[in-house]
N, C-alpha and C positions, 0 to 999 in steps of 0.2 A: 504494500500500500504506500506508494510514493517512496519517501525516505525512511519509512518505518517497516519493521517486521513484527507481525503479530503472531504469537504462538499460543495454541490451545493444547492443554494437556489434561489427561483424565486419570482418575483414581489416585490423586495426590493427597498427601497429608497436608493440612491447611496451614501449618505454622512453621514453615521452613523448607529448605530444599532437602530432598530425599538423601542426597549424599552427606548432609550434615547430621542427619538423624536416621541412620539405616535401620535401627530397631524400633522406630516409632510405629505405632499401630496405623495401618492403612484404614481408610473409611470402609464401611460395610459394602459400598458399591464398587470397590476397586477391582473386584474379580469379574465383574459383569460389564458388557459393552453398554454403558449408561452415560448419557449426557450429550450435549451438543451446544452449539452457539451460532449466532449470526452477527456479522459486523458490517457497518456501513461507514464509509469515509465521508465526513461532513465538509472538511476543508483539508488543506495540506497537513495540518497538525491536530485535527479533531476527529474523533471517532465515536460512534454510538454502537453499543452492542448489548445483547441479552443472551441468556442461556441458562443451563442448569448442569450441576455436577461437572464443572469445568474450572480449570485455572487458566487465566489469560495473562500473557505477559507482552509488553510493548518494549521494543528495543530499536536503536538506530540500525538501519539496513547496512550491511557490509558495503563499503565503498562510499557511503554518504558522509557528510560532515560529522565529526566526533562530538561527544558530549550530549547524547540524547537522554532525556529524562522525562518522567511523568511530572507535569506541572499541577494538574488538578484532576480529581476524579469526583464526579457528581452522580449521585443516585437520584432518579426522578421518574417522572411520568409525563404523559402528554394530555393536554386539556384543549380540546377543539383544534388539534394540530400544532399547538405551541408547546415547547419544552418547558416543564416546570421542575425546578430543582427541589428535591425533598431534603437532601442532606449531602454534605461533603464528606468523603472518606478521608481518614487521616493516615499517617504513616503506618500505624499498626495494622491497618486494613489493606495496605498496598505494598508493603515491603517484600512479600514473597509471591508476588503476582496477585491478580484480582480473582479471588475465589468466589464462585457462585455455587451454592449447594442446591438444596431441593426446592427453593422458591425463586423462580426467575424474576429478575429485576432489570430495569433499564439503567445502563451505565454510560455516561458521557465522559470520555477521556480526552484531555488536552495535553499534548506533548510539547516539549521545548528543548532548547539546547543551552548549554553553558560553555564558557570559554575558560 
């Protein structure tokens, strides 16, 4: 998606990378083909997605300018076609990827770069 790579992974432990905690319990759905997502690019640096039982990560695409990072993550809904933000996700909710479990929600992600 432009200068960004979006990765979906499934059956992940929600609080860290698997390599960091190899003995952590996997979620109950980790052994079944469960989950999915859909993503739309709203602008060069903004994306909207929803899904369930999925971890989504956003990174700078190989060969693009370095320093890619998540600037803002909003959870929200639509009212008569207009985006309405319900809450902003903080670092505790975004540090290990954006985890959506059994209740799909709409997430708007804004990416940026630092130098």
